N, C-alpha and C positions, 0 to 999 in steps of 0.2 A: 797683588793678580795682575797675573800679566792680560791685556787687551787682546780679546780675540777680534781678530778681523772678520766679517761675516760677509761670503759674496754672495750676492744677491744674482740668482740665475737670470738672464733675458729670456723673455717668453717670445718665439719665433709667430711673427708677424703671418706667418705661411698658412696655419690652420685658420686663422679669421678672415685672410684675403679668400683661400679658397669657399669657407662656409655664405662670403658673401658674393661670390662670382655664382655657385651653387643657387643663392637663392632670386638672384638676379635674373639666372636663364629658367629657372621654374617660372616665373612671373613674368617673362616675356614669349615662353614656349608653349605651356601649360594650355592656355585657353585655344591655340589657335589648335592645334593637335586632338584638343579632347573635346570642347563645345562646337557643336553645328550652329551653323546657321540658320535659323528657324526657318527665314524666309525662301530655303529650298525646297522644304517640304511640299510634297506634293507629286502631281503627275507632269510631266514634260514631253513633248511632241517635236521631233528633231530631224533633221535628214542631212545626211553626209554622202560626199562623194570625192572620189579620188581625182586631184589637179588633173592627173594628163586623159582624162575624161568625164565632163560633167556631166554627161548628159545621161551618165549611168547614175541615177541618185539612190538611195537608199532611205528608207524613211521608216521612223519608230517612235517608240513611246518607252520613256523610261522614268521609275517611279523612284524617288528620291526621299527617304526616313530619317526623320532627328533621331530613331531609337537605335540604330544600327546603320551608321554609314559605311559598316564594311559588306555589306551587304545590298546590292541594289537590282532591283529587277528589271529588265531590260527586253525588249521586244523588237528584231528587225525585219523589215521585209526586204528583199533584195530585189534589183531591178528586173520586171517580167517576171517576177513572183509572185501567185495568188496566196501564199500562207507566209505567217512569221516565225522566226527562228529566234528560240531563246536561249543566248549564248548564256555564258559565264563571265560575270564582272569582276574584278577584283579592283577594290581602290588601294594604291601604292600610297600617294600621298592626299594629305586633307587639309588645306589651310586657307581659312577665310574664304573668300571667292572663290577658289581655283581647287578642281578635283580632279588628279591624276592619278590614272590607273589603264589596267587592260583587258580586252575582250578577248576570250577564248572561244571560238566558234566551235563545240566539243558537239556537234551532230552531224558533223560531216568532216571529211580526210582530203586535201589536194597534197600531190605529191610525197604521199605515204604519212601525213600528220594534220593535225587540226590546227587550222588558221588562226594564227595569234595579232593583234594590234595593239597600240599603245593612243592613249587620249590624254589631252589637258584640256579641258574645259575651264570657261571663266564666265561663271553665272554673274549676274542681276538679277534685279527683283523681278522681271517678266521676261527675260532671256539669256542664251547662252551662246557662246562660239568656242570654236576651239580648233585645234591641229591634231593631228594624230600620222602612225603609219603603220603599215604592217610589216611585222619583225620576222615572222615565222611562219611555213608553208603556205605563202602567198599565192593568188592566184596569177597566173602568168601577165608579167607586165605590170603589176601593181608592187614589188618588194621593192622598197625605200623609197616609193613615190607618195608625196606628203597627201593627206585627208583634209579636207575642211570640213567642220562640224557646224551646226547653226538649229538652234532652236528657239523655243516658246513655251512659255505653261501653257498647258493643255486645260480646256474646262473639263472642272469636276463633274461627273455624272452623280 
């Protein structure tokens, strides 16, 4: 009886390698993108101004909640104004102590559209700071000018 040669198929290391990379990516990225830092919860008082004129200071409050990091309540009072605006805020990125998003002032129009600003906030235990820019339908002299943000945890009533 002739001896049959059996050839053993080599398994590709590609599939286990891809699975290992996928597991590593989930391990390192999942907590940052889903988990909120509960130290952010609460109301924060803030002020911001455009770098070309720091005498015109906007003030307001923002409420951050662990329940829904994509919906944030914000109130902003413009310089020389007596009432607060409630613009729409959209979170684009949320990782550890960095919050990035956009603010759309949908209650009024400038140059045919609603003003839109970007922001990046770095939060610590009791304060935050950040930068931003007006990116669409900006007031005269503010397009492309840096915005400086500063805030601290507000007293809860």
